[in-house]
C-alpha positions, 0 to 999 in steps of 0.5 A: 242575439241572446234570448231573454232567458239566456241573458237573465241566466248570464246575469245571475251567473255574473252575480254569483261571485259577489253573493258567494263572498257576502257573509252574515254574522250575529254579534252579541252586544251589551245593552248600553252600546246597542244603539251605537252598534246598530249604526256601525253595523249599518255602515259596515254592511253598506261598505262590505256587502256583508250582513251584521245582526245585533242582539243586545242584552245585559252582559251577564245574560249574553255570557250565559247564552254563549255558554249555553251554545248561543250562535253568536260570532262576536261579543261586545261586552260592557266590561273587560272581565267577561270577555277575558273569562270567555277566552279562559273558557275557550269560548273566544279567540284569545288574540282577538281581544281588544278595548273598543270603548270606555263608557261613562255613568250618569244619574238621570231624571226626567224632571227638567231643571232638577237640582242634581248639584248635590247628588247625595241629597237628590238620591236620599230624597228620591222615591225610587232609584233605578239601577241595572242588575249589578249581577248582570250589568257592569253599569249597574255594578258601577251604580252600586259602587257610586252609592257606596262611595256616596255613603248611601248604600243603606239609605237607598237600598229600599228605594232601588228598582232593578232593570235587567240591563241598562237600557231597561233602566233608562226606560224606567226613568223615561216612563216615570216608573223611577224618579231617577236612575243610573244610566249610560251617559251615551244614552243621553248624548244629543238629548235635552230631556230631563236633568243629568249628572255625569258621575265622576270616574273615580266613584266607580271602577272604569267602564272599560268595554272589550270586544272579542271574536267567539269560537263560533265565529272564528272562521266568519269573515263578516264577524272578523271584518266588523271587529276590524272596522271597530278599530278604524277611524270612521268607527271611532268617530261614531263611538266618540260622538255617542259619548264614549272614549276611545283609544 
């Protein structure tokens, strides 16, 4: 008969192979996709036994952190340009690059039944318009492109309040700091607050979002596994439900 200490020791040894196979990875994620990424990471963790940590922010800011040696294993960008640049600069693994989602831009106000049928008039009459920093956030750049398409760049420029990323821009509108703003349509999925206008895709460059394995994580099983998971049907269904298009 085994004594309790010996029994506990044998149990600990039995658990070691699984513990040794589990791995952790830190994924840098564009702010617009962060809520969806958190859900996907939780599902992946449960299925794989690995642990994914999501760190979100503006695409440009995350890129700068990777350049500075930030310990990220993979990157989910809000554009295609930044991951491609990372590959060119040997910050990322070339063959790992792929499109994981295509986003939509929305003009949103917390006012119920607001008239956005004429977005040009609504933006002209607004007191403050929130837009993510176009130098850092692709969704902010798309917002500025939309204003240009509407012929409102000069008329609205003094009304613009800038968020560091698209999530902060959404908070500005939700809190009333801005009367309306350009946000990710995915942030409004399943919500009935306020009024929104989905910006037609031909009013700005496509919001195609690419993912890439970073050099820091090239040997990280969890990072590679999570990127593979994003390509599967289960993840694609979650991404679509969140308001994105997938291939």
